[in-house]
DSSP file (Angstrom, degrees, kcal/mol; ACC not computed):
  #  RESIDUE AA STRUCTURE BP1 BP2  ACC     N-H-->O    O-->H-N    N-H-->O    O-->H-N    TCO  KAPPA ALPHA  PHI   PSI    X-CA   Y-CA   Z-CA
    1    1 A X     >        0   0    0      0, 0.0     4,-1.7     0, 0.0     3,-0.1   0.000 360.0 360.0 360.0 -40.5    5.3   14.8  -29.7
    2    2 A X  T  4  +     0   0    0      1,-0.2     6,-0.2     2,-0.2    10,-0.0   0.802 360.0  57.4 -70.2 -27.4    4.8   11.6  -31.6
    3    3 A X  T  4 S+     0   0    0      1,-0.2     3,-0.5     2,-0.1    -1,-0.2   0.855 110.0  44.2 -69.8 -34.2    5.2   13.6  -34.9
    4    4 A X  T  4 S+     0   0    0      1,-0.2    -2,-0.2    -3,-0.1    -1,-0.2   0.795 128.9  27.2 -77.3 -28.5    8.7   14.8  -33.7
    5    5 A X  S >< S+     0   0    0     -4,-1.7     3,-1.7     1,-0.1    -1,-0.2  -0.530  70.1 160.0-133.8  64.6    9.7   11.3  -32.5
    6    6 A X  T 3  S+     0   0    0     -3,-0.5    -1,-0.1     1,-0.3    -3,-0.1   0.764  76.1  51.9 -65.1 -24.3    7.8    8.8  -34.6
    7    7 A X  T 3  S+     0   0    0     -3,-0.1     2,-0.6     4,-0.0    -1,-0.3   0.476  76.7 115.7 -91.9   1.7   10.1    6.0  -33.8
    8    8 A X    X>  -     0   0    0     -3,-1.7     4,-1.9     1,-0.2     3,-0.5  -0.592  57.3-151.1 -74.2 115.7   10.0    6.3  -30.0
    9    9 A X  H 3> S+     0   0    0     -2,-0.6     4,-2.6     1,-0.2     5,-0.2   0.841  91.4  58.5 -60.2 -36.9    8.4    3.1  -28.7
   10   10 A X  H 3> S+     0   0    0      2,-0.2     4,-1.9     1,-0.2    -1,-0.2   0.906 108.8  44.1 -58.4 -45.1    7.0    4.8  -25.6
   11   11 A X  H <> S+     0   0    0     -3,-0.5     4,-2.4     2,-0.2    -1,-0.2   0.880 113.4  51.3 -68.6 -38.0    5.0    7.2  -27.7
   12   12 A X  H  X S+     0   0    0     -4,-1.9     4,-2.2     2,-0.2    -2,-0.2   0.875 107.8  53.2 -63.2 -37.0    3.9    4.5  -30.0
   13   13 A X  H  X S+     0   0    0     -4,-2.6     4,-2.4     2,-0.2    -2,-0.2   0.917 108.5  49.1 -65.0 -42.2    2.8    2.4  -27.1
   14   14 A X  H  X S+     0   0    0     -4,-1.9     4,-2.3     2,-0.2    -2,-0.2   0.930 111.4  49.7 -60.3 -47.0    0.6    5.4  -25.8
   15   15 A X  H  X S+     0   0    0     -4,-2.4     4,-2.6     1,-0.2    -1,-0.2   0.883 108.7  54.1 -59.7 -37.7   -0.9    5.8  -29.3
   16   16 A X  H  X S+     0   0    0     -4,-2.2     4,-2.2     1,-0.2    -2,-0.2   0.943 109.4  46.4 -61.2 -48.0   -1.6    2.0  -29.3
   17   17 A X  H  X S+     0   0    0     -4,-2.4     4,-2.1     2,-0.2    -1,-0.2   0.857 112.6  49.9 -69.7 -31.8   -3.5    2.2  -26.0
   18   18 A X  H  X S+     0   0    0     -4,-2.3     4,-2.7     2,-0.2    -1,-0.2   0.894 110.5  50.3 -67.1 -38.2   -5.4    5.2  -27.2
   19   19 A X  H  X S+     0   0    0     -4,-2.6     4,-2.7     2,-0.2    13,-0.3   0.842 109.0  51.9 -65.4 -34.5   -6.3    3.5  -30.4
   20   20 A X  H  X S+     0   0    0     -4,-2.2     4,-2.7     2,-0.2     5,-0.2   0.926 109.9  49.3 -68.3 -42.4   -7.4    0.5  -28.3
   21   21 A X  H  X S+     0   0    0     -4,-2.1     4,-1.7     2,-0.2    -2,-0.2   0.957 116.6  41.5 -58.1 -50.4   -9.7    2.7  -26.2
   22   22 A X  H  X S+     0   0    0     -4,-2.7     4,-2.4     1,-0.2     6,-0.2   0.924 114.2  52.8 -63.5 -42.6  -11.2    4.3  -29.3
   23   23 A X  H  X>S+     0   0    0     -4,-2.7     4,-1.5     1,-0.2     5,-1.2   0.884 107.6  50.6 -63.5 -40.3  -11.4    1.0  -31.1
   24   24 A X  H  <5S+     0   0    0     -4,-2.7    -1,-0.2     1,-0.2    -2,-0.2   0.867 112.4  48.0 -65.5 -35.4  -13.3   -0.6  -28.2
   25   25 A X  H  <5S+     0   0    0     -4,-1.7    -2,-0.2    -5,-0.2    -1,-0.2   0.867 121.8  34.2 -71.0 -36.6  -15.7    2.3  -28.2
   26   26 A X  H  <5S-     0   0    0     -4,-2.4    -2,-0.2     2,-0.2    -1,-0.2   0.434 108.2-116.5-101.2   0.1  -16.2    2.1  -32.0
   27   27 A X  T  <5S+     0   0    0     -4,-1.5     2,-0.4    -5,-0.2    -3,-0.2   0.638  82.8 100.3  80.4  12.7  -15.9   -1.6  -32.5
   28   28 A X      < +     0   0    0     -5,-1.2     3,-0.3    -6,-0.2     4,-0.2  -0.921  36.3 173.4-138.4 108.9  -12.8   -1.6  -34.7
   29   29 A X     >  +     0   0    0     -2,-0.4     4,-2.7     1,-0.2     5,-0.3   0.184  46.5 115.4 -95.6  16.1   -9.4   -2.4  -33.3
   30   30 A X  H  > S+     0   0    0      1,-0.2     4,-2.4     2,-0.2    -1,-0.2   0.895  78.8  44.6 -54.0 -47.5   -7.6   -2.3  -36.7
   31   31 A X  H  > S+     0   0    0     -3,-0.3     4,-2.4     2,-0.2    -1,-0.2   0.899 113.4  50.1 -68.1 -39.6   -5.4    0.7  -35.9
   32   32 A X  H  > S+     0   0    0    -13,-0.3     4,-2.5     2,-0.2    -2,-0.2   0.916 112.2  48.3 -65.1 -42.4   -4.5   -0.6  -32.3
   33   33 A X  H  X S+     0   0    0     -4,-2.7     4,-3.3     2,-0.2     5,-0.2   0.911 109.6  52.6 -65.3 -42.7   -3.6   -4.0  -33.8
   34   34 A X  H  X S+     0   0    0     -4,-2.4     4,-2.0    -5,-0.3    -2,-0.2   0.950 112.5  44.7 -58.6 -46.6   -1.4   -2.4  -36.5
   35   35 A X  H  X S+     0   0    0     -4,-2.4     4,-2.1     1,-0.2    -2,-0.2   0.906 113.8  50.8 -66.3 -38.0    0.4   -0.4  -33.9
   36   36 A X  H  X S+     0   0    0     -4,-2.5     4,-3.3     2,-0.2     5,-0.2   0.923 107.8  52.8 -59.1 -46.9    0.7   -3.5  -31.7
   37   37 A X  H  X S+     0   0    0     -4,-3.3     4,-1.4     1,-0.2    -1,-0.2   0.875 109.2  49.3 -58.7 -40.3    2.1   -5.5  -34.6
   38   38 A X  H  < S+     0   0    0     -4,-2.0     4,-0.4    -5,-0.2    -1,-0.2   0.883 113.6  45.1 -67.8 -39.0    4.7   -2.9  -35.2
   39   39 A X  H >< S+     0   0    0     -4,-2.1     3,-1.1     1,-0.2    -2,-0.2   0.894 111.4  53.1 -68.8 -39.4    5.8   -2.8  -31.6
   40   40 A X  H 3< S+     0   0    0     -4,-3.3    -1,-0.2     1,-0.3    -2,-0.2   0.809 100.7  61.7 -65.4 -26.5    5.8   -6.5  -31.3
   41   41 A X  T 3< S+     0   0    0     -4,-1.4     2,-0.3    -5,-0.2    -1,-0.3   0.664  95.6  75.7 -72.6 -16.4    8.1   -6.9  -34.3
   42   42 A X  S <  S-     0   0    0     -3,-1.1     2,-0.3    -4,-0.4     0, 0.0  -0.686  94.3-103.4 -99.1 149.6   10.8   -4.9  -32.5
   43   43 A X        +     0   0    0     -2,-0.3     2,-0.3     2,-0.1    -2,-0.1  -0.551  53.0 160.5 -69.7 127.9   13.1   -6.2  -29.7
   44   44 A X        -     0   0    0     -2,-0.3     6,-0.0    -4,-0.1    -2,-0.0  -0.939  25.4-175.6-152.9 125.3   11.7   -4.7  -26.5
   45   45 A X        +     0   0    0     -2,-0.3     2,-0.5     4,-0.0     3,-0.1  -0.090  45.2 120.6-114.1  32.1   12.5   -6.0  -23.1
   46   46 A X     >  -     0   0    0      1,-0.1     4,-1.5    31,-0.0     3,-0.3  -0.840  59.0-143.0-102.1 136.0   10.2   -3.7  -21.1
   47   47 A X  H  > S+     0   0    0     -2,-0.5     4,-2.5    29,-0.4     5,-0.2   0.888  99.4  58.2 -58.3 -41.6    7.5   -5.2  -19.0
   48   48 A X  H  > S+     0   0    0      1,-0.2     4,-2.0     2,-0.2    -1,-0.2   0.848 103.4  51.8 -64.6 -35.4    5.1   -2.3  -19.8
   49   49 A X  H  > S+     0   0    0     -3,-0.3     4,-2.5     2,-0.2    -1,-0.2   0.952 113.9  41.1 -65.9 -47.9    5.3   -2.9  -23.5
   50   50 A X  H  X S+     0   0    0     -4,-1.5     4,-2.3     1,-0.2    -2,-0.2   0.856 112.2  57.2 -68.0 -34.2    4.4   -6.6  -23.3
   51   51 A X  H  X S+     0   0    0     -4,-2.5     4,-1.2    -5,-0.2    -1,-0.2   0.931 113.5  39.1 -58.4 -46.5    1.8   -5.9  -20.6
   52   52 A X  H  X S+     0   0    0     -4,-2.0     4,-2.3     2,-0.2    -2,-0.2   0.865 112.0  56.1 -76.7 -37.2    0.0   -3.5  -23.0
   53   53 A X  H  X S+     0   0    0     -4,-2.5     4,-2.7     1,-0.2     5,-0.3   0.916 104.9  55.2 -59.5 -42.3    0.5   -5.7  -26.1
   54   54 A X  H  X S+     0   0    0     -4,-2.3     4,-2.0     1,-0.2    -1,-0.2   0.884 107.8  47.8 -59.5 -39.2   -1.2   -8.5  -24.3
   55   55 A X  H  X S+     0   0    0     -4,-1.2     4,-2.4     2,-0.2     5,-0.2   0.937 112.1  48.2 -67.6 -45.8   -4.3   -6.4  -23.6
   56   56 A X  H  X S+     0   0    0     -4,-2.3     4,-2.1     1,-0.2    -2,-0.2   0.965 113.5  46.6 -62.8 -49.2   -4.6   -5.1  -27.2
   57   57 A X  H  <>S+     0   0    0     -4,-2.7     5,-2.8     1,-0.2     4,-0.3   0.900 110.6  54.0 -59.1 -39.4   -4.2   -8.6  -28.6
   58   58 A X  H ><5S+     0   0    0     -4,-2.0     3,-1.5    -5,-0.3    -1,-0.2   0.956 111.3  43.6 -55.4 -53.6   -6.7  -10.0  -26.1
   59   59 A X  H 3<5S+     0   0    0     -4,-2.4    -1,-0.2     1,-0.3    -2,-0.2   0.754 108.3  59.9 -65.2 -27.6   -9.4   -7.5  -27.0
   60   60 A X  T 3<5S-     0   0    0     -4,-2.1    -1,-0.3    -5,-0.2    -2,-0.2   0.457 122.8-105.3 -80.7  -1.2   -8.6   -8.0  -30.7
   61   61 A X  T < 5S+     0   0    0     -3,-1.5    44,-2.9    -4,-0.3    45,-2.6   0.809  87.4 120.1  84.7  31.7   -9.5  -11.7  -30.3
   62   62 A X     >< +     0   0    0     -5,-2.8     4,-2.4    42,-0.2     3,-0.2  -0.640  26.9 162.9-122.0  69.9   -5.9  -13.0  -30.4
   63   63 A X  H  > S+     0   0    0     -2,-0.3     4,-3.1     1,-0.2     5,-0.2   0.849  71.7  55.6 -64.9 -34.6   -5.7  -14.7  -27.0
   64   64 A X  H  > S+     0   0    0     38,-0.2     4,-1.9     2,-0.2    -1,-0.2   0.925 112.1  43.3 -64.1 -42.9   -2.6  -16.8  -27.9
   65   65 A X  H  > S+     0   0    0      2,-0.2     4,-1.9    -3,-0.2    -2,-0.2   0.893 113.7  52.8 -63.5 -42.7   -0.7  -13.7  -28.8
   66   66 A X  H  X S+     0   0    0     -4,-2.4     4,-2.8     1,-0.2    -2,-0.2   0.937 109.1  47.9 -57.4 -49.8   -2.1  -12.0  -25.8
   67   67 A X  H  X S+     0   0    0     -4,-3.1     4,-2.8     1,-0.2     5,-0.2   0.872 107.7  56.4 -63.9 -38.0   -0.9  -14.7  -23.4
   68   68 A X  H  X S+     0   0    0     -4,-1.9     4,-1.9    -5,-0.2    -1,-0.2   0.934 112.6  41.5 -55.2 -48.9    2.5  -14.8  -25.0
   69   69 A X  H  X S+     0   0    0     -4,-1.9     4,-2.5     2,-0.2    -2,-0.2   0.860 113.4  52.0 -73.8 -35.4    3.0  -11.1  -24.2
   70   70 A X  H  X S+     0   0    0     -4,-2.8     4,-2.2     2,-0.2    -2,-0.2   0.926 111.1  48.4 -65.4 -41.4    1.4  -11.3  -20.8
   71   71 A X  H  X S+     0   0    0     -4,-2.8     4,-2.2     1,-0.2    -2,-0.2   0.917 111.7  50.0 -61.0 -41.0    3.8  -14.2  -19.9
   72   72 A X  H  X S+     0   0    0     -4,-1.9     4,-1.7    -5,-0.2    -2,-0.2   0.899 109.0  51.7 -66.0 -40.5    6.7  -12.1  -21.3
   73   73 A X  H  X S+     0   0    0     -4,-2.5     4,-0.9     1,-0.2    -1,-0.2   0.910 108.9  51.3 -62.2 -42.2    5.6   -9.1  -19.1
   74   74 A X  H  < S+     0   0    0     -4,-2.2     3,-0.4     1,-0.2    -2,-0.2   0.887 109.6  49.8 -65.2 -38.6    5.5  -11.4  -16.1
   75   75 A X  H  < S+     0   0    0     -4,-2.2    -1,-0.2     1,-0.2    -2,-0.2   0.840 115.5  42.7 -62.0 -34.4    9.0  -12.6  -16.8
   76   76 A X  H  < S+     0   0    0     -4,-1.7   -29,-0.4    -5,-0.2    -1,-0.2   0.510  85.1 125.6 -93.5  -5.9   10.3   -9.0  -17.2
   77   77 A X     <  -     0   0    0     -4,-0.9     3,-0.1    -3,-0.4    -3,-0.1  -0.213  53.9-148.1 -58.2 143.9    8.4   -7.7  -14.2
   78   78 A X  S    S-     0   0    0      1,-0.1     2,-0.3     2,-0.0    -1,-0.1   0.692  70.4  -0.3 -88.3 -18.4   10.7   -6.0  -11.7
   79   79 A X  S  > S-     0   0    0      1,-0.1     4,-1.8     0, 0.0     3,-0.2  -0.934  81.6 -85.7-159.1 177.4    8.8   -6.9   -8.6
   80   80 A X  H  > S+     0   0    0     -2,-0.3     4,-2.4     1,-0.2     5,-0.2   0.797 118.6  62.0 -64.9 -31.3    5.8   -8.6   -7.1
   81   81 A X  H  > S+     0   0    0      2,-0.2     4,-2.0     1,-0.2    -1,-0.2   0.907 105.5  44.8 -61.6 -45.6    3.6   -5.6   -7.6
   82   82 A X  H  > S+     0   0    0      2,-0.2     4,-1.8    -3,-0.2    -2,-0.2   0.887 113.1  50.9 -66.0 -38.6    4.1   -5.7  -11.3
   83   83 A X  H  X S+     0   0    0     -4,-1.8     4,-2.1     1,-0.2    -2,-0.2   0.873 109.2  51.7 -65.2 -38.2    3.5   -9.5  -11.4
   84   84 A X  H  X S+     0   0    0     -4,-2.4     4,-2.4     2,-0.2    -1,-0.2   0.876 106.0  55.2 -65.9 -37.9    0.3   -9.0   -9.3
   85   85 A X  H  X S+     0   0    0     -4,-2.0     4,-2.6     2,-0.2    -2,-0.2   0.913 108.4  48.4 -62.0 -40.4   -0.9   -6.3  -11.8
   86   86 A X  H  X S+     0   0    0     -4,-1.8     4,-2.6     1,-0.2    -2,-0.2   0.925 111.2  49.1 -66.0 -42.5   -0.5   -8.9  -14.7
   87   87 A X  H  X S+     0   0    0     -4,-2.1     4,-2.4     2,-0.2    -1,-0.2   0.895 111.6  50.2 -63.6 -37.9   -2.4  -11.5  -12.7
   88   88 A X  H  X S+     0   0    0     -4,-2.4     4,-2.4     2,-0.2    -2,-0.2   0.948 112.6  45.9 -64.8 -47.4   -5.2   -9.0  -12.0
   89   89 A X  H  X S+     0   0    0     -4,-2.6     4,-3.0     2,-0.2     5,-0.2   0.923 111.5  52.3 -61.1 -44.3   -5.5   -8.0  -15.6
   90   90 A X  H  X S+     0   0    0     -4,-2.6     4,-2.7     1,-0.2     5,-0.3   0.938 110.2  47.7 -58.0 -49.8   -5.5  -11.6  -16.8
   91   91 A X  H  X S+     0   0    0     -4,-2.4     4,-2.1     1,-0.2    -1,-0.2   0.914 112.5  50.1 -60.4 -41.4   -8.3  -12.5  -14.3
   92   92 A X  H  X S+     0   0    0     -4,-2.4     4,-2.0     2,-0.2    -2,-0.2   0.946 111.7  48.2 -60.8 -49.8  -10.3   -9.4  -15.5
   93   93 A X  H  X S+     0   0    0     -4,-3.0     4,-1.2     1,-0.2    -2,-0.2   0.904 112.5  47.6 -62.9 -42.0   -9.8  -10.4  -19.2
   94   94 A X  H  < S+     0   0    0     -4,-2.7     6,-0.3     1,-0.2    -1,-0.2   0.877 110.5  52.0 -67.3 -34.9  -10.8  -14.0  -18.6
   95   95 A X  H  < S+     0   0    0     -4,-2.1    -1,-0.2    -5,-0.3    -2,-0.2   0.847 109.2  51.6 -68.0 -33.3  -13.9  -12.9  -16.6
   96   96 A X  H  < S+     0   0    0     -4,-2.0    -1,-0.2    -5,-0.2    -2,-0.2   0.707  89.2  91.8 -77.9 -20.8  -14.9  -10.6  -19.6
   97   97 A X  S  < S-     0   0    0     -4,-1.2     3,-0.2    -5,-0.2     5,-0.0  -0.508  88.2-119.9 -71.7 147.1  -14.7  -13.4  -22.1
   98   98 A X  S    S+     0   0    0      1,-0.2    -1,-0.1    -2,-0.2    -4,-0.0   0.843 102.6   8.3 -59.0 -39.3  -18.0  -15.0  -22.5
   99   99 A X  S    S-     0   0    0      2,-0.1    -1,-0.2     0, 0.0     3,-0.1   0.259 101.7-107.9-130.2  12.3  -16.9  -18.5  -21.5
  100  100 A X  S    S+     0   0    0     -6,-0.3    -2,-0.1     1,-0.2    -5,-0.1   0.528  73.2 139.2  74.8   3.7  -13.4  -18.0  -20.2
  101  101 A X        -     0   0    0      1,-0.1    -1,-0.2     2,-0.1    -2,-0.1  -0.225  56.4-137.7 -77.4 168.4  -12.0  -19.7  -23.2
  102  102 A X        +     0   0    0     -3,-0.1     2,-0.4     2,-0.1   -38,-0.2  -0.028  57.2 131.4-114.9  31.2   -8.8  -18.6  -25.1
  103  103 A X        -     0   0    0    -40,-0.1     2,-0.2   -41,-0.1    -2,-0.1  -0.683  36.8-174.1 -78.1 133.2  -10.3  -19.1  -28.5
  104  104 A X        -     0   0    0     -2,-0.4   -42,-0.2   -42,-0.1   -43,-0.1  -0.655  33.0-151.9-124.8 178.8   -9.7  -16.1  -30.8
  105  105 A X  S    S+     0   0    0    -44,-2.9   -43,-0.2    -2,-0.2   -44,-0.1   0.475  83.5  66.2-127.9  -9.5  -10.5  -14.8  -34.1
  106  106 A X              0   0    0    -45,-2.6   -44,-0.2     1,-0.2   -45,-0.1   0.878 360.0 360.0 -83.2 -40.6   -7.5  -12.5  -35.0
  107  107 A X              0   0    0    -46,-0.5    -1,-0.2     0, 0.0   -45,-0.1   0.501 360.0 360.0 -62.9 360.0   -4.6  -15.0  -35.3
């Protein structure tokens, strides 16, 4: 499907998340970050895109970029449930960081 519609943001977002999963398992998020950078460079006002970009950038060691996209996802959220999802993921990400800091290595 992505080969037939390579410019479709939804398909590229799914590829980004799969690349993140594989990158976390293999220790290399280069492909996920490249896909994230491409999506981030385009105008997109969907909560889901920014929510997922935030996660990729966090795991890639770019917390400031991650927080930018998570804030944007929060602003674009359609309801309290989506805002709660963002808060939950942010708490999880902060808990997984060794000291809770937002110091990164990617930026």
